[in-house]
N, C-alpha and C positions, 0 to 999 in steps of 0.2 A: 432559937425555930422551931415548931417541929413542923415537918414535913408528912401531908397525904397521899398516898397512891391515891394519882389520877385516872378513875372510870369513865372513859367513854361510852357512850351507849347512841348506836342508829337510831334515832327517831324515825318511825317512818308511819304515814298515815293508819288511820284504823279501817280496817275491811268498812264498805257501805258508805268511809266519808265523802266527800263535795269531790275529791280531786278522780276518786276511783269513780263516780258516777258519770262525770265528765270524762274519762278514755270509755266507759261503754258505750253512754251519749255520742262519741266521736266513733265510735267503730259501726255501733248500728247503724247509723246513719251512709257510713262509706258500702255497707256490706246492703244496705236496702238501694241506694241509687247502681250499685255494680249489678243488681238485682233485676233493674226493672228493661221490662224491652223496651228498644227504643222501636219507634215507628218509622218509617221509611215509606215510599214509594219505589216499587222493584221492576222493572220495564210497566212501567202503568200503572202497577197493580197495589194495593195496599199491602207492607209488609211488618212484622215485628220481627226484629231482632235478637235476639237473646243475646248474641256478642256482638256490641258493637265496640269495638276496640281497635279492628280497623275492616280498610275490605278485604284483607286476606283472612282475617277471622270469619267473616260474611258469610264468603265462599267458600270457605270450608264447611259452616253450617248450612249451607242451600245445597254439600254435596259435588259442587263443582271446582272444587279448590285446585289439581293438577291441571283440568283443561284449560288448554290457550283459550283464553276471552279477552275483550276488550274491553276495559270497564270507564264508565264516563260517569262523575261523580259531581251534579248540579251545571251540566253542561263545560265541566271543561277533560279531558281524556287523561288518567291516574296511570302512569307506566309502572310497568309489573316491576321494577326496583323500588317504588315507592307506597305500594299497596301496604305493606307489613308497619308504616311505623302512617297512614294518613288514614285517621280517625273519624265517626260516624257520626252526626247530629241528630235530634229530634229533626224529621221532618224533608230531609237529603232525598234526593230524586237519583238514583242507581239506576243507569243503562247498562245493558250487558249485553255483548256481540259475542255471537260466536265467527271465527275464521273460517270459510269455505272457500276451496279451489278448484276452480275451474276455470269454462272459458268458451 
């Protein structure tokens, strides 16, 4: 009995195959959804948020990231400790209040 060497060849899908097309389609959808502005109401006025991933990102986008403010999202106060994990959705109402001292 004669033995022949065994050659292994990894078979990859050809470029332009359906697998590649699905991957590109998924990436394109993710990019498309990521880049769409989210329509919010901020202090009673319409606002298109370019970075809706968190309340912190919204504050930075608006230029008030480092200032002490009270954030009310849909009638609920958002503590400063959870602003980075609190995402925004289409139609959310955000009210921002400045802290003022005096008496």
